[in-house]
VMD Tcl script that builds the backbone (N, CA, C; Angstrom):
set m [mol new atoms 183]
animate dup $m
set s [atomselect $m all]
$s set {name element resname resid chain x y z} {
  {N N MET 1 A 0.745 -1.117 0.070}
  {CA C MET 1 A 0.044 0.068 0.059}
  {C C MET 1 A 0.913 1.281 -0.036}
  {N N TRP 2 A 0.557 2.190 -1.058}
  {CA C TRP 2 A 1.198 3.343 -0.900}
  {C C TRP 2 A 0.420 4.610 -1.483}
  {N N PHE 3 A 0.816 5.730 -1.192}
  {CA C PHE 3 A 0.052 6.927 -1.824}
  {C C PHE 3 A 0.982 7.836 -2.574}
  {N N THR 4 A 0.338 8.646 -3.458}
  {CA C THR 4 A 1.061 9.624 -4.274}
  {C C THR 4 A 0.564 10.883 -4.282}
  {N N LYS 5 A 1.032 11.983 -4.225}
  {CA C LYS 5 A 0.521 13.346 -3.992}
  {C C LYS 5 A 0.067 13.689 -5.476}
  {N N ALA 6 A -0.909 14.634 -5.513}
  {CA C ALA 6 A -1.197 15.266 -6.897}
  {C C ALA 6 A -0.047 15.686 -7.667}
  {N N GLN 7 A -0.125 15.340 -9.086}
  {CA C GLN 7 A 0.769 15.794 -9.992}
  {C C GLN 7 A 0.295 15.807 -11.395}
  {N N ARG 8 A 1.239 16.320 -12.302}
  {CA C ARG 8 A 0.808 16.510 -13.522}
  {C C ARG 8 A 1.758 15.175 -14.250}
  {N N ARG 9 A 0.784 14.218 -14.830}
  {CA C ARG 9 A 1.449 13.097 -15.469}
  {C C ARG 9 A 1.009 12.990 -17.097}
  {N N GLU 10 A 2.124 12.560 -17.747}
  {CA C GLU 10 A 1.734 12.115 -19.029}
  {C C GLU 10 A 0.937 10.977 -19.230}
  {N N LEU 11 A -0.153 10.907 -19.970}
  {CA C LEU 11 A -1.119 9.702 -20.008}
  {C C LEU 11 A -1.130 9.312 -21.357}
  {N N TYR 12 A -1.204 8.039 -21.440}
  {CA C TYR 12 A -1.026 7.496 -22.824}
  {C C TYR 12 A -2.339 6.499 -23.147}
  {N N PHE 13 A -2.937 6.525 -24.266}
  {CA C PHE 13 A -4.169 5.734 -24.360}
  {C C PHE 13 A -3.943 4.938 -25.774}
  {N N THR 14 A -4.893 3.936 -25.637}
  {CA C THR 14 A -4.931 3.052 -27.025}
  {C C THR 14 A -5.386 3.866 -28.157}
  {N N GLN 15 A -5.093 3.812 -29.244}
  {CA C GLN 15 A -5.743 4.546 -30.365}
  {C C GLN 15 A -7.267 4.171 -30.416}
  {N N LYS 16 A -7.695 3.014 -30.193}
  {CA C LYS 16 A -9.187 2.448 -30.313}
  {C C LYS 16 A -9.862 3.353 -29.257}
  {N N LEU 17 A -9.516 3.908 -28.373}
  {CA C LEU 17 A -10.277 4.644 -27.389}
  {C C LEU 17 A -10.712 6.022 -28.032}
  {N N GLY 18 A -9.916 6.527 -28.919}
  {CA C GLY 18 A -10.124 7.911 -29.436}
  {C C GLY 18 A -9.717 8.933 -28.481}
  {N N ILE 19 A -9.062 8.668 -27.523}
  {CA C ILE 19 A -8.509 9.712 -26.418}
  {C C ILE 19 A -7.114 10.154 -26.894}
  {N N PRO 20 A -6.971 11.244 -27.014}
  {CA C PRO 20 A -5.636 11.646 -27.374}
  {C C PRO 20 A -4.507 11.576 -26.079}
  {N N ASN 21 A -3.403 11.221 -26.309}
  {CA C ASN 21 A -2.293 11.330 -25.239}
  {C C ASN 21 A -2.120 12.693 -24.842}
  {N N GLY 22 A -1.719 12.994 -23.650}
  {CA C GLY 22 A -1.331 14.228 -23.277}
  {C C GLY 22 A -0.960 14.426 -21.549}
  {N N THR 23 A -0.751 15.433 -21.201}
  {CA C THR 23 A -0.488 15.766 -19.747}
  {C C THR 23 A -1.738 15.956 -19.170}
  {N N ALA 24 A -1.987 15.529 -17.907}
  {CA C ALA 24 A -3.132 15.702 -17.251}
  {C C ALA 24 A -2.857 15.753 -15.766}
  {N N SER 25 A -3.709 16.679 -14.886}
  {CA C SER 25 A -3.526 16.586 -13.576}
  {C C SER 25 A -4.133 15.373 -13.044}
  {N N VAL 26 A -3.507 14.686 -12.195}
  {CA C VAL 26 A -4.006 13.396 -11.376}
  {C C VAL 26 A -4.050 13.917 -9.967}
  {N N PRO 27 A -5.001 13.459 -9.348}
  {CA C PRO 27 A -5.027 13.830 -7.859}
  {C C PRO 27 A -4.456 12.943 -6.944}
  {N N PRO 28 A -4.226 13.397 -5.768}
  {CA C PRO 28 A -3.667 12.353 -4.769}
  {C C PRO 28 A -4.294 10.940 -4.765}
  {N N MET 29 A -3.488 9.970 -4.746}
  {CA C MET 29 A -4.032 8.641 -4.819}
  {C C MET 29 A -3.517 7.611 -3.627}
  {N N LEU 30 A -4.385 6.615 -3.404}
  {CA C LEU 30 A -3.883 5.631 -2.563}
  {C C LEU 30 A -3.957 4.365 -3.419}
  {N N TRP 31 A -2.746 3.554 -3.519}
  {CA C TRP 31 A -2.594 2.301 -4.324}
  {C C TRP 31 A -2.670 1.069 -3.297}
  {N N VAL 32 A -3.193 0.277 -3.533}
  {CA C VAL 32 A -3.407 -1.034 -2.785}
  {C C VAL 32 A -3.339 -2.185 -3.619}
  {N N ALA 33 A -2.125 -3.019 -3.709}
  {CA C ALA 33 A -1.874 -4.169 -4.503}
  {C C ALA 33 A -1.449 -5.461 -3.818}
  {N N ASP 34 A -1.843 -6.429 -4.384}
  {CA C ASP 34 A -1.420 -7.738 -4.035}
  {C C ASP 34 A -0.905 -8.613 -5.273}
  {N N ARG 35 A -0.801 -9.755 -5.177}
  {CA C ARG 35 A -0.334 -10.569 -6.360}
  {C C ARG 35 A -1.281 -10.759 -7.305}
  {N N GLN 36 A -2.509 -10.557 -7.068}
  {CA C GLN 36 A -3.767 -10.687 -8.063}
  {C C GLN 36 A -4.204 -9.441 -8.552}
  {N N SER 37 A -4.063 -8.208 -7.766}
  {CA C SER 37 A -5.122 -7.204 -8.240}
  {C C SER 37 A -4.429 -5.891 -7.583}
  {N N ILE 38 A -4.813 -4.809 -8.226}
  {CA C ILE 38 A -4.532 -3.540 -7.722}
  {C C ILE 38 A -5.941 -2.618 -7.573}
  {N N SER 39 A -5.818 -1.849 -6.579}
  {CA C SER 39 A -7.012 -0.981 -6.265}
  {C C SER 39 A -6.474 0.466 -6.233}
  {N N ILE 40 A -6.979 1.443 -6.756}
  {CA C ILE 40 A -6.521 2.887 -6.768}
  {C C ILE 40 A -7.857 3.539 -6.302}
  {N N PHE 41 A -7.701 4.405 -5.307}
  {CA C PHE 41 A -8.573 5.294 -4.683}
  {C C PHE 41 A -8.046 6.798 -4.746}
  {N N ALA 42 A -8.905 7.731 -5.203}
  {CA C ALA 42 A -8.512 9.199 -4.990}
  {C C ALA 42 A -8.551 9.707 -3.417}
  {N N LEU 43 A -7.878 10.707 -3.130}
  {CA C LEU 43 A -7.683 11.339 -1.787}
  {C C LEU 43 A -8.110 12.739 -2.116}
  {N N ARG 44 A -8.496 13.412 -1.142}
  {CA C ARG 44 A -8.969 14.968 -0.998}
  {C C ARG 44 A -7.818 15.751 -0.929}
  {N N THR 45 A -6.747 15.359 -0.173}
  {CA C THR 45 A -5.546 16.330 0.018}
  {C C THR 45 A -4.222 15.513 -0.204}
  {N N ASN 46 A -3.077 15.967 -0.039}
  {CA C ASN 46 A -1.888 15.591 -0.277}
  {C C ASN 46 A -1.277 14.943 1.018}
  {N N ARG 47 A -1.923 15.023 1.985}
  {CA C ARG 47 A -1.526 14.412 3.327}
  {C C ARG 47 A -1.662 12.893 3.404}
  {N N ARG 48 A -0.554 12.285 3.975}
  {CA C ARG 48 A -0.566 10.919 4.131}
  {C C ARG 48 A -1.918 10.463 4.549}
  {N N PRO 49 A -2.578 9.449 4.124}
  {CA C PRO 49 A -3.856 9.027 4.622}
  {C C PRO 49 A -3.683 8.071 5.901}
  {N N THR 50 A -4.747 8.239 6.659}
  {CA C THR 50 A -4.822 7.411 7.940}
  {C C THR 50 A -6.094 6.431 7.752}
  {N N LYS 51 A -6.153 5.739 8.750}
  {CA C LYS 51 A -7.251 4.758 8.654}
  {C C LYS 51 A -8.702 5.347 8.707}
  {N N ASP 52 A -8.959 6.809 9.067}
  {CA C ASP 52 A -10.034 7.470 9.045}
  {C C ASP 52 A -10.118 8.201 7.767}
  {N N THR 53 A -9.293 8.269 6.744}
  {CA C THR 53 A -9.190 9.177 5.564}
  {C C THR 53 A -10.433 8.478 4.723}
  {N N LYS 54 A -11.199 9.613 4.215}
  {CA C LYS 54 A -12.213 9.166 3.311}
  {C C LYS 54 A -11.777 8.905 1.871}
  {N N LEU 55 A -12.146 7.864 1.334}
  {CA C LEU 55 A -11.646 7.439 -0.060}
  {C C LEU 55 A -12.634 7.822 -1.037}
  {N N TYR 56 A -12.080 8.142 -2.370}
  {CA C TYR 56 A -12.993 8.439 -3.585}
  {C C TYR 56 A -12.699 7.663 -4.555}
  {N N TYR 57 A -13.475 7.641 -5.493}
  {CA C TYR 57 A -13.330 6.877 -6.853}
  {C C TYR 57 A -12.129 7.560 -7.627}
  {N N ALA 58 A -11.087 6.788 -7.926}
  {CA C ALA 58 A -9.997 7.491 -8.788}
  {C C ALA 58 A -10.615 7.673 -10.264}
  {N N PRO 59 A -9.887 8.591 -10.961}
  {CA C PRO 59 A -10.460 8.974 -12.277}
  {C C PRO 59 A -10.013 8.178 -13.463}
  {N N PHE 60 A -10.074 6.826 -13.248}
  {CA C PHE 60 A -9.718 5.923 -14.239}
  {C C PHE 60 A -10.656 5.064 -14.483}
  {N N LEU 61 A -10.412 4.450 -15.864}
  {CA C LEU 61 A -11.604 3.193 -16.251}
  {C C LEU 61 A -11.094 1.941 -15.395}
}
mol reanalyze $m
mol bondsrecalc $m
mol representation Tube
mol addrep $m
């Protein structure tokens, strides 16, 4: 489990989606991974999350 602060990131999409590649603002996020899956949640602030931090849907498909 780890978190990342808000940042500007270069995002790349497959041509079939019809979404142009480009730089986008990405919110602070909490990443939870194990050997079979990864879950990503958006956070409201850049502060390190605690057990009481409210989680939001990440802006990804």
